[in-house]
Backbone atoms as SQL, in Angstrom:
CREATE TABLE atoms (id INTEGER PRIMARY KEY, chain TEXT, resi INTEGER, resn TEXT, atom TEXT, x REAL, y REAL, z REAL);
INSERT INTO atoms VALUES
  (1, 'A', 1, 'MET', 'N', -17.593, -10.513, 15.724),
  (2, 'A', 1, 'MET', 'CA', -17.843, -11.919, 15.529),
  (3, 'A', 1, 'MET', 'C', -17.827, -12.836, 17.152),
  (4, 'A', 2, 'THR', 'N', -16.709, -12.469, 17.626),
  (5, 'A', 2, 'THR', 'CA', -16.708, -13.154, 18.816),
  (6, 'A', 2, 'THR', 'C', -17.782, -13.302, 19.915),
  (7, 'A', 3, 'TYR', 'N', -18.448, -12.168, 20.020),
  (8, 'A', 3, 'TYR', 'CA', -19.821, -12.204, 20.836),
  (9, 'A', 3, 'TYR', 'C', -20.707, -12.829, 20.123),
  (10, 'A', 4, 'PHE', 'N', -20.735, -12.897, 18.715),
  (11, 'A', 4, 'PHE', 'CA', -21.852, -13.425, 17.892),
  (12, 'A', 4, 'PHE', 'C', -21.478, -15.052, 18.256),
  (13, 'A', 5, 'PHE', 'N', -20.368, -15.810, 18.394),
  (14, 'A', 5, 'PHE', 'CA', -20.214, -16.875, 18.578),
  (15, 'A', 5, 'PHE', 'C', -20.611, -17.249, 20.021),
  (16, 'A', 6, 'LEU', 'N', -20.370, -16.545, 20.975),
  (17, 'A', 6, 'LEU', 'CA', -20.589, -16.890, 22.472),
  (18, 'A', 6, 'LEU', 'C', -22.186, -16.753, 22.410),
  (19, 'A', 7, 'THR', 'N', -22.848, -15.654, 21.784),
  (20, 'A', 7, 'THR', 'CA', -24.114, -15.745, 21.918),
  (21, 'A', 7, 'THR', 'C', -24.714, -17.182, 21.313),
  (22, 'A', 8, 'MET', 'N', -24.172, -17.610, 20.287),
  (23, 'A', 8, 'MET', 'CA', -24.947, -18.522, 19.616),
  (24, 'A', 8, 'MET', 'C', -24.444, -20.104, 20.573),
  (25, 'A', 9, 'ALA', 'N', -23.142, -19.831, 21.199),
  (26, 'A', 9, 'ALA', 'CA', -22.630, -20.882, 22.242),
  (27, 'A', 9, 'ALA', 'C', -24.196, -21.144, 23.259),
  (28, 'A', 10, 'VAL', 'N', -24.313, -19.846, 23.873),
  (29, 'A', 10, 'VAL', 'CA', -25.343, -19.980, 24.869),
  (30, 'A', 10, 'VAL', 'C', -26.715, -20.402, 24.571),
  (31, 'A', 11, 'LEU', 'N', -27.243, -19.882, 23.308),
  (32, 'A', 11, 'LEU', 'CA', -28.383, -20.228, 22.883),
  (33, 'A', 11, 'LEU', 'C', -28.455, -21.943, 22.644),
  (34, 'A', 12, 'CYS', 'N', -27.324, -22.217, 22.001),
  (35, 'A', 12, 'CYS', 'CA', -27.500, -23.877, 21.904),
  (36, 'A', 12, 'CYS', 'C', -27.492, -24.556, 23.186),
  (37, 'A', 13, 'GLU', 'N', -26.768, -23.989, 24.192),
  (38, 'A', 13, 'GLU', 'CA', -26.741, -24.855, 25.306),
  (39, 'A', 13, 'GLU', 'C', -28.210, -24.585, 25.929),
  (40, 'A', 14, 'VAL', 'N', -28.744, -23.545, 25.780),
  (41, 'A', 14, 'VAL', 'CA', -30.141, -23.643, 26.402),
  (42, 'A', 14, 'VAL', 'C', -31.031, -24.080, 25.929),
  (43, 'A', 15, 'VAL', 'N', -31.162, -24.365, 24.398),
  (44, 'A', 15, 'VAL', 'CA', -31.874, -25.375, 23.705),
  (45, 'A', 15, 'VAL', 'C', -31.574, -26.819, 24.108),
  (46, 'A', 16, 'ALA', 'N', -30.329, -26.860, 24.319),
  (47, 'A', 16, 'ALA', 'CA', -30.117, -28.430, 24.986),
  (48, 'A', 16, 'ALA', 'C', -30.402, -28.817, 26.185),
  (49, 'A', 17, 'THR', 'N', -30.057, -28.007, 27.125),
  (50, 'A', 17, 'THR', 'CA', -30.584, -28.083, 28.526),
  (51, 'A', 17, 'THR', 'C', -32.095, -28.068, 28.489),
  (52, 'A', 18, 'SER', 'N', -33.028, -27.355, 27.914),
  (53, 'A', 18, 'SER', 'CA', -34.184, -27.399, 27.920),
  (54, 'A', 18, 'SER', 'C', -34.840, -28.695, 27.425),
  (55, 'A', 19, 'CYS', 'N', -34.324, -29.138, 26.241),
  (56, 'A', 19, 'CYS', 'CA', -34.781, -30.484, 26.051),
  (57, 'A', 19, 'CYS', 'C', -34.505, -31.596, 26.602),
  (58, 'A', 20, 'LEU', 'N', -33.650, -31.357, 27.550),
  (59, 'A', 20, 'LEU', 'CA', -32.922, -32.626, 28.708),
  (60, 'A', 20, 'LEU', 'C', -34.473, -33.166, 29.257),
  (61, 'A', 21, 'LYS', 'N', -35.159, -31.896, 29.681),
  (62, 'A', 21, 'LYS', 'CA', -36.586, -32.379, 30.635),
  (63, 'A', 21, 'LYS', 'C', -37.611, -33.053, 29.561),
  (64, 'A', 22, 'ALA', 'N', -37.769, -32.616, 28.197),
  (65, 'A', 22, 'ALA', 'CA', -38.401, -33.111, 27.275),
  (66, 'A', 22, 'ALA', 'C', -38.269, -34.529, 26.904),
  (67, 'A', 23, 'SER', 'N', -36.913, -34.816, 27.078),
  (68, 'A', 23, 'SER', 'CA', -36.451, -36.168, 26.699),
  (69, 'A', 23, 'SER', 'C', -36.894, -37.286, 27.317),
  (70, 'A', 24, 'ASN', 'N', -37.216, -37.167, 28.601),
  (71, 'A', 24, 'ASN', 'CA', -37.940, -38.128, 29.332),
  (72, 'A', 24, 'ASN', 'C', -36.630, -39.372, 29.665),
  (73, 'A', 25, 'GLU', 'N', -35.743, -38.914, 30.083),
  (74, 'A', 25, 'GLU', 'CA', -34.412, -39.310, 30.454),
  (75, 'A', 25, 'GLU', 'C', -34.078, -40.085, 29.165),
  (76, 'A', 26, 'PHE', 'N', -33.945, -39.245, 28.024),
  (77, 'A', 26, 'PHE', 'CA', -33.225, -39.868, 26.810),
  (78, 'A', 26, 'PHE', 'C', -34.311, -41.155, 26.203),
  (79, 'A', 27, 'ARG', 'N', -35.476, -41.097, 26.583),
  (80, 'A', 27, 'ARG', 'CA', -36.338, -42.325, 25.731),
  (81, 'A', 27, 'ARG', 'C', -37.136, -41.675, 24.632),
  (82, 'A', 28, 'GLU', 'N', -37.293, -40.101, 25.029),
  (83, 'A', 28, 'GLU', 'CA', -38.095, -39.480, 23.540),
  (84, 'A', 28, 'GLU', 'C', -36.925, -38.991, 22.436),
  (85, 'A', 29, 'TRP', 'N', -36.840, -39.657, 21.497),
  (86, 'A', 29, 'TRP', 'CA', -35.530, -39.656, 20.605),
  (87, 'A', 29, 'TRP', 'C', -35.631, -37.933, 20.094),
  (88, 'A', 30, 'VAL', 'N', -36.796, -37.203, 19.736),
  (89, 'A', 30, 'VAL', 'CA', -36.498, -36.107, 18.990),
  (90, 'A', 30, 'VAL', 'C', -35.612, -34.924, 20.073),
  (91, 'A', 31, 'PRO', 'N', -36.417, -34.778, 21.268),
  (92, 'A', 31, 'PRO', 'CA', -35.901, -33.856, 22.258),
  (93, 'A', 31, 'PRO', 'C', -34.480, -34.541, 22.737),
  (94, 'A', 32, 'SER', 'N', -34.157, -35.703, 22.618),
  (95, 'A', 32, 'SER', 'CA', -32.936, -36.257, 23.179),
  (96, 'A', 32, 'SER', 'C', -31.735, -35.891, 21.771),
  (97, 'A', 33, 'LEU', 'N', -32.310, -35.877, 20.692),
  (98, 'A', 33, 'LEU', 'CA', -31.488, -35.326, 19.465),
  (99, 'A', 33, 'LEU', 'C', -31.056, -33.982, 19.653),
  (100, 'A', 34, 'PHE', 'N', -32.240, -33.279, 19.933),
  (101, 'A', 34, 'PHE', 'CA', -31.976, -31.505, 20.078),
  (102, 'A', 34, 'PHE', 'C', -30.958, -31.312, 21.170),
  (103, 'A', 35, 'ALA', 'N', -31.052, -32.097, 22.393),
  (104, 'A', 35, 'ALA', 'CA', -29.994, -32.213, 23.223),
  (105, 'A', 35, 'ALA', 'C', -28.887, -32.344, 23.162),
  (106, 'A', 36, 'ILE', 'N', -28.767, -33.603, 22.380),
  (107, 'A', 36, 'ILE', 'CA', -27.286, -33.556, 21.834),
  (108, 'A', 36, 'ILE', 'C', -26.456, -32.930, 20.956),
  (109, 'A', 37, 'LEU', 'N', -27.548, -32.525, 19.675),
  (110, 'A', 37, 'LEU', 'CA', -27.014, -31.517, 18.912),
  (111, 'A', 37, 'LEU', 'C', -26.597, -29.982, 19.387),
  (112, 'A', 38, 'GLY', 'N', -27.587, -29.935, 20.469),
  (113, 'A', 38, 'GLY', 'CA', -27.401, -28.378, 21.092),
  (114, 'A', 38, 'GLY', 'C', -26.213, -28.212, 21.944),
  (115, 'A', 39, 'TYR', 'N', -25.798, -29.395, 22.530),
  (116, 'A', 39, 'TYR', 'CA', -24.319, -29.438, 23.315),
  (117, 'A', 39, 'TYR', 'C', -23.305, -29.409, 22.498),
  (118, 'A', 40, 'VAL', 'N', -23.245, -30.108, 21.453),
  (119, 'A', 40, 'VAL', 'CA', -21.909, -30.320, 20.549),
  (120, 'A', 40, 'VAL', 'C', -21.928, -29.013, 19.726),
  (121, 'A', 41, 'GLY', 'N', -23.264, -28.247, 19.296),
  (122, 'A', 41, 'GLY', 'CA', -23.184, -26.765, 18.863),
  (123, 'A', 41, 'GLY', 'C', -22.507, -25.711, 19.569),
  (124, 'A', 42, 'SER', 'N', -22.939, -25.704, 20.913),
  (125, 'A', 42, 'SER', 'CA', -22.531, -25.115, 22.242),
  (126, 'A', 42, 'SER', 'C', -21.251, -24.960, 22.143),
  (127, 'A', 43, 'LEU', 'N', -20.524, -26.361, 22.455),
  (128, 'A', 43, 'LEU', 'CA', -19.086, -26.452, 22.610),
  (129, 'A', 43, 'LEU', 'C', -18.349, -25.784, 21.469),
  (130, 'A', 44, 'TYR', 'N', -18.882, -26.177, 20.170),
  (131, 'A', 44, 'TYR', 'CA', -18.352, -25.583, 18.948),
  (132, 'A', 44, 'TYR', 'C', -18.206, -24.126, 19.043),
  (133, 'A', 45, 'PHE', 'N', -19.224, -23.705, 19.245),
  (134, 'A', 45, 'PHE', 'CA', -19.247, -21.853, 19.267),
  (135, 'A', 45, 'PHE', 'C', -18.543, -21.539, 20.277),
  (136, 'A', 46, 'MET', 'N', -18.552, -22.020, 21.569),
  (137, 'A', 46, 'MET', 'CA', -17.648, -21.618, 22.563),
  (138, 'A', 46, 'MET', 'C', -16.283, -21.622, 22.301),
  (139, 'A', 47, 'THR', 'N', -15.730, -22.928, 21.560),
  (140, 'A', 47, 'THR', 'CA', -14.265, -22.855, 21.090),
  (141, 'A', 47, 'THR', 'C', -14.120, -21.432, 20.314),
  (142, 'A', 48, 'LEU', 'N', -14.982, -21.243, 19.545),
  (143, 'A', 48, 'LEU', 'CA', -14.747, -20.043, 18.404),
  (144, 'A', 48, 'LEU', 'C', -14.626, -18.689, 19.263),
  (145, 'A', 49, 'SER', 'N', -15.272, -18.630, 20.339),
  (146, 'A', 49, 'SER', 'CA', -15.141, -17.362, 20.999),
  (147, 'A', 49, 'SER', 'C', -13.896, -17.245, 21.876),
  (148, 'A', 50, 'LEU', 'N', -13.379, -18.278, 22.137),
  (149, 'A', 50, 'LEU', 'CA', -12.190, -18.386, 22.740),
  (150, 'A', 50, 'LEU', 'C', -10.951, -17.989, 21.996),
  (151, 'A', 51, 'ARG', 'N', -11.062, -17.768, 20.843),
  (152, 'A', 51, 'ARG', 'CA', -9.943, -17.181, 19.774),
  (153, 'A', 51, 'ARG', 'C', -9.885, -15.843, 20.586),
  (154, 'A', 52, 'LYS', 'N', -10.716, -15.067, 21.222),
  (155, 'A', 52, 'LYS', 'CA', -10.342, -13.596, 21.317),
  (156, 'A', 52, 'LYS', 'C', -10.626, -13.012, 22.807),
  (157, 'A', 53, 'LEU', 'N', -11.420, -13.966, 23.367),
  (158, 'A', 53, 'LEU', 'CA', -11.916, -14.066, 24.752),
  (159, 'A', 53, 'LEU', 'C', -11.400, -14.916, 25.772),
  (160, 'A', 54, 'THR', 'N', -11.008, -14.477, 26.919),
  (161, 'A', 54, 'THR', 'CA', -10.509, -15.270, 28.052),
  (162, 'A', 54, 'THR', 'C', -11.263, -16.605, 28.204),
  (163, 'A', 55, 'LEU', 'N', -10.670, -17.527, 28.557),
  (164, 'A', 55, 'LEU', 'CA', -11.496, -18.591, 29.333),
  (165, 'A', 55, 'LEU', 'C', -12.796, -18.445, 30.226),
  (166, 'A', 56, 'GLY', 'N', -12.107, -17.703, 31.508),
  (167, 'A', 56, 'GLY', 'CA', -12.869, -17.140, 32.394),
  (168, 'A', 56, 'GLY', 'C', -13.969, -16.493, 32.015),
  (169, 'A', 57, 'THR', 'N', -13.888, -15.475, 31.112),
  (170, 'A', 57, 'THR', 'CA', -15.112, -14.539, 30.771),
  (171, 'A', 57, 'THR', 'C', -16.146, -15.603, 29.746),
  (172, 'A', 58, 'VAL', 'N', -15.561, -16.352, 28.940),
  (173, 'A', 58, 'VAL', 'CA', -16.352, -17.121, 27.926),
  (174, 'A', 58, 'VAL', 'C', -17.104, -18.105, 28.919),
  (175, 'A', 59, 'TYR', 'N', -16.649, -18.672, 29.761),
  (176, 'A', 59, 'TYR', 'CA', -17.118, -19.859, 30.766),
  (177, 'A', 59, 'TYR', 'C', -18.340, -18.952, 31.580),
  (178, 'A', 60, 'ALA', 'N', -18.167, -17.800, 32.246),
  (179, 'A', 60, 'ALA', 'CA', -18.877, -17.253, 33.093),
  (180, 'A', 60, 'ALA', 'C', -19.722, -16.814, 32.217),
  (181, 'A', 61, 'THR', 'N', -19.627, -16.438, 31.117),
  (182, 'A', 61, 'THR', 'CA', -20.762, -15.570, 30.615),
  (183, 'A', 61, 'THR', 'C', -21.620, -16.681, 29.869),
  (184, 'A', 62, 'TRP', 'N', -21.315, -17.772, 29.437),
  (185, 'A', 62, 'TRP', 'CA', -21.714, -19.131, 28.762),
  (186, 'A', 62, 'TRP', 'C', -22.745, -19.729, 30.024),
  (187, 'A', 63, 'SER', 'N', -21.873, -20.030, 31.058),
  (188, 'A', 63, 'SER', 'CA', -22.817, -20.550, 31.987),
  (189, 'A', 63, 'SER', 'C', -23.697, -19.618, 32.655),
  (190, 'A', 64, 'GLY', 'N', -23.349, -18.372, 32.985),
  (191, 'A', 64, 'GLY', 'CA', -24.270, -17.590, 33.748),
  (192, 'A', 64, 'GLY', 'C', -25.814, -17.555, 32.858),
  (193, 'A', 65, 'LEU', 'N', -25.294, -16.763, 31.458),
  (194, 'A', 65, 'LEU', 'CA', -26.560, -16.590, 30.767),
  (195, 'A', 65, 'LEU', 'C', -27.296, -17.966, 30.535),
  (196, 'A', 66, 'GLY', 'N', -26.786, -18.913, 30.496),
  (197, 'A', 66, 'GLY', 'CA', -27.477, -20.166, 30.658),
  (198, 'A', 66, 'GLY', 'C', -28.182, -20.436, 31.763),
  (199, 'A', 67, 'ILE', 'N', -27.855, -20.256, 32.600),
  (200, 'A', 67, 'ILE', 'CA', -28.494, -20.590, 34.032),
  (201, 'A', 67, 'ILE', 'C', -29.604, -19.304, 34.048),
  (202, 'A', 68, 'VAL', 'N', -29.610, -18.302, 33.633),
  (203, 'A', 68, 'VAL', 'CA', -30.583, -17.344, 33.676),
  (204, 'A', 68, 'VAL', 'C', -31.671, -17.788, 32.570),
  (205, 'A', 69, 'LEU', 'N', -31.447, -18.006, 31.375),
  (206, 'A', 69, 'LEU', 'CA', -32.433, -18.291, 30.265),
  (207, 'A', 69, 'LEU', 'C', -33.032, -19.589, 30.409),
  (208, 'A', 70, 'VAL', 'N', -32.543, -20.541, 31.242),
  (209, 'A', 70, 'VAL', 'CA', -32.962, -21.849, 31.472),
  (210, 'A', 70, 'VAL', 'C', -33.971, -21.695, 32.388),
  (211, 'A', 71, 'ALA', 'N', -33.503, -20.870, 33.434),
  (212, 'A', 71, 'ALA', 'CA', -34.599, -20.628, 34.554),
  (213, 'A', 71, 'ALA', 'C', -36.061, -19.988, 34.009),
  (214, 'A', 72, 'ILE', 'N', -35.555, -18.948, 33.080),
  (215, 'A', 72, 'ILE', 'CA', -36.902, -18.170, 32.386),
  (216, 'A', 72, 'ILE', 'C', -37.615, -19.022, 31.702),
  (217, 'A', 73, 'PHE', 'N', -36.850, -19.966, 30.932),
  (218, 'A', 73, 'PHE', 'CA', -37.682, -21.021, 30.071),
  (219, 'A', 73, 'PHE', 'C', -38.336, -22.277, 30.987),
  (220, 'A', 74, 'GLY', 'N', -37.798, -22.654, 31.952),
  (221, 'A', 74, 'GLY', 'CA', -38.479, -23.401, 33.105),
  (222, 'A', 74, 'GLY', 'C', -39.792, -22.723, 33.649),
  (223, 'A', 75, 'PHE', 'N', -39.652, -21.377, 33.787),
  (224, 'A', 75, 'PHE', 'CA', -40.986, -20.708, 34.517),
  (225, 'A', 75, 'PHE', 'C', -41.905, -20.323, 33.264),
  (226, 'A', 76, 'VAL', 'N', -41.716, -20.005, 32.042),
  (227, 'A', 76, 'VAL', 'CA', -42.540, -19.834, 31.130),
  (228, 'A', 76, 'VAL', 'C', -43.025, -21.158, 30.574),
  (229, 'A', 77, 'PHE', 'N', -42.404, -22.421, 30.259),
  (230, 'A', 77, 'PHE', 'CA', -43.109, -23.527, 29.618),
  (231, 'A', 77, 'PHE', 'C', -43.384, -24.712, 29.983),
  (232, 'A', 78, 'TYR', 'N', -42.477, -24.623, 31.685),
  (233, 'A', 78, 'TYR', 'CA', -42.655, -25.873, 32.578),
  (234, 'A', 78, 'TYR', 'C', -43.381, -25.441, 33.745),
  (235, 'A', 79, 'LYS', 'N', -43.972, -23.973, 33.698),
  (236, 'A', 79, 'LYS', 'CA', -44.537, -23.622, 34.931),
  (237, 'A', 79, 'LYS', 'C', -43.720, -23.711, 36.169),
  (238, 'A', 80, 'GLU', 'N', -42.564, -23.786, 36.296),
  (239, 'A', 80, 'GLU', 'CA', -41.492, -23.850, 37.480),
  (240, 'A', 80, 'GLU', 'C', -41.377, -22.391, 38.366),
  (241, 'A', 81, 'LYS', 'N', -41.657, -22.651, 39.257),
  (242, 'A', 81, 'LYS', 'CA', -41.525, -21.255, 40.326),
  (243, 'A', 81, 'LYS', 'C', -40.252, -20.602, 40.363),
  (244, 'A', 82, 'LEU', 'N', -40.425, -19.397, 40.491),
  (245, 'A', 82, 'LEU', 'CA', -39.212, -18.451, 40.758),
  (246, 'A', 82, 'LEU', 'C', -39.583, -17.531, 42.010),
  (247, 'A', 83, 'ASP', 'N', -38.985, -17.961, 43.013),
  (248, 'A', 83, 'ASP', 'CA', -39.072, -16.974, 44.072),
  (249, 'A', 83, 'ASP', 'C', -38.338, -15.813, 44.310),
  (250, 'A', 84, 'PHE', 'N', -38.551, -15.122, 45.202),
  (251, 'A', 84, 'PHE', 'CA', -37.477, -13.802, 45.336),
  (252, 'A', 84, 'PHE', 'C', -36.279, -14.061, 45.487),
  (253, 'A', 85, 'ALA', 'N', -35.655, -15.146, 46.069),
  (254, 'A', 85, 'ALA', 'CA', -34.323, -15.632, 46.208),
  (255, 'A', 85, 'ALA', 'C', -33.762, -15.929, 45.018),
  (256, 'A', 86, 'ALA', 'N', -34.467, -16.587, 44.378),
  (257, 'A', 86, 'ALA', 'CA', -34.360, -17.199, 42.821),
  (258, 'A', 86, 'ALA', 'C', -34.046, -15.749, 41.810),
  (259, 'A', 87, 'ILE', 'N', -35.068, -14.837, 41.986),
  (260, 'A', 87, 'ILE', 'CA', -35.249, -13.455, 41.050),
  (261, 'A', 87, 'ILE', 'C', -33.925, -12.916, 41.260),
  (262, 'A', 88, 'LEU', 'N', -33.471, -12.858, 42.632),
  (263, 'A', 88, 'LEU', 'CA', -32.170, -11.911, 43.064),
  (264, 'A', 88, 'LEU', 'C', -31.028, -12.786, 42.636),
  (265, 'A', 89, 'GLY', 'N', -30.765, -13.933, 42.900),
  (266, 'A', 89, 'GLY', 'CA', -29.835, -14.707, 42.117),
  (267, 'A', 89, 'GLY', 'C', -29.635, -14.351, 40.639),
  (268, 'A', 90, 'ILE', 'N', -30.508, -14.533, 39.990),
  (269, 'A', 90, 'ILE', 'CA', -30.767, -14.403, 38.666),
  (270, 'A', 90, 'ILE', 'C', -30.009, -12.780, 38.227),
  (271, 'A', 91, 'ALA', 'N', -30.709, -12.060, 39.135),
  (272, 'A', 91, 'ALA', 'CA', -30.188, -10.755, 39.071),
  (273, 'A', 91, 'ALA', 'C', -28.615, -10.321, 39.179),
  (274, 'A', 92, 'LEU', 'N', -28.043, -11.225, 39.989),
  (275, 'A', 92, 'LEU', 'CA', -26.643, -11.215, 40.459),
  (276, 'A', 92, 'LEU', 'C', -25.925, -11.808, 39.530),
  (277, 'A', 93, 'ILE', 'N', -26.349, -12.917, 38.988),
  (278, 'A', 93, 'ILE', 'CA', -25.740, -13.358, 37.785),
  (279, 'A', 93, 'ILE', 'C', -25.465, -12.570, 36.697),
  (280, 'A', 94, 'ILE', 'N', -26.828, -11.890, 36.572),
  (281, 'A', 94, 'ILE', 'CA', -26.304, -10.829, 35.062),
  (282, 'A', 94, 'ILE', 'C', -25.565, -9.807, 35.497),
  (283, 'A', 95, 'ALA', 'N', -25.613, -9.295, 36.596),
  (284, 'A', 95, 'ALA', 'CA', -24.675, -8.206, 37.049),
  (285, 'A', 95, 'ALA', 'C', -23.061, -8.594, 36.790),
  (286, 'A', 96, 'GLY', 'N', -23.016, -9.975, 37.306),
  (287, 'A', 96, 'GLY', 'CA', -21.624, -10.513, 37.339),
  (288, 'A', 96, 'GLY', 'C', -21.118, -10.774, 35.802),
  (289, 'A', 97, 'VAL', 'N', -22.186, -11.193, 34.830),
  (290, 'A', 97, 'VAL', 'CA', -21.743, -11.041, 33.663),
  (291, 'A', 97, 'VAL', 'C', -21.333, -9.995, 33.073),
  (292, 'A', 98, 'LEU', 'N', -22.411, -8.844, 33.377),
  (293, 'A', 98, 'LEU', 'CA', -21.980, -7.708, 32.696),
  (294, 'A', 98, 'LEU', 'C', -20.827, -6.857, 33.103),
  (295, 'A', 99, 'ILE', 'N', -20.273, -6.892, 34.166),
  (296, 'A', 99, 'ILE', 'CA', -19.118, -6.509, 34.922),
  (297, 'A', 99, 'ILE', 'C', -18.099, -7.365, 34.397),
  (298, 'A', 100, 'MET', 'N', -17.868, -8.539, 34.220),
  (299, 'A', 100, 'MET', 'CA', -16.904, -9.425, 33.668),
  (300, 'A', 100, 'MET', 'C', -16.732, -8.726, 32.132),
  (301, 'A', 101, 'ASN', 'N', -17.786, -8.554, 31.515),
  (302, 'A', 101, 'ASN', 'CA', -17.611, -8.089, 29.960),
  (303, 'A', 101, 'ASN', 'C', -17.631, -7.045, 29.666),
  (304, 'A', 102, 'LEU', 'N', -17.988, -5.694, 30.612),
  (305, 'A', 102, 'LEU', 'CA', -18.167, -4.600, 30.278),
  (306, 'A', 102, 'LEU', 'C', -17.039, -3.754, 30.969),
  (307, 'A', 103, 'VAL', 'N', -16.845, -4.216, 32.245),
  (308, 'A', 103, 'VAL', 'CA', -15.658, -3.304, 32.978),
  (309, 'A', 103, 'VAL', 'C', -14.431, -4.083, 33.219),
  (310, 'A', 104, 'SER', 'N', -14.101, -5.161, 33.182),
  (311, 'A', 104, 'SER', 'CA', -13.081, -5.904, 33.363),
  (312, 'A', 104, 'SER', 'C', -12.347, -5.757, 32.499),
  (313, 'A', 105, 'LYS', 'N', -10.782, -5.439, 32.457),
  (314, 'A', 105, 'LYS', 'CA', -9.946, -5.252, 31.523),
  (315, 'A', 105, 'LYS', 'C', -9.267, -6.685, 30.991),
  (316, 'A', 106, 'THR', 'N', -9.564, -7.798, 31.739),
  (317, 'A', 106, 'THR', 'CA', -9.052, -9.064, 31.575),
  (318, 'A', 106, 'THR', 'C', -9.947, -9.915, 30.576),
  (319, 'A', 107, 'ASN', 'N', -10.773, -9.409, 30.037),
  (320, 'A', 107, 'ASN', 'CA', -11.913, -10.399, 29.048),
  (321, 'A', 107, 'ASN', 'C', -11.273, -10.723, 27.892),
  (322, 'A', 108, 'VAL', 'N', -10.176, -9.893, 27.322),
  (323, 'A', 108, 'VAL', 'CA', -9.807, -9.948, 25.968),
  (324, 'A', 108, 'VAL', 'C', -8.133, -10.634, 25.976),
  (325, 'A', 109, 'HIS', 'N', -7.973, -11.418, 25.048),
  (326, 'A', 109, 'HIS', 'CA', -6.410, -11.746, 24.751),
  (327, 'A', 109, 'HIS', 'C', -5.777, -10.409, 24.434);
């Protein structure tokens, strides 16, 4: 269940961050509401994942996967560019998250 909670935290954060652009600086109420609810949900699920995983692992996974997924969302839906350096950075973030979760012995209490 721990990784389910962490996955939900990441997905809520991605929805919230993606809605920020659509909120038009919080002038559009529907995307603004989704942004606020997404961040609340993200923090709630993050606290649940902290029952079993260390703070460093949770935060690295949450922020790292959030960065990757938001960048992909921006590329697909907002037609934002991803150059070679950005793609390399995304690959390194994914590698770091995988190493912390699969190889590191410090990721569980």
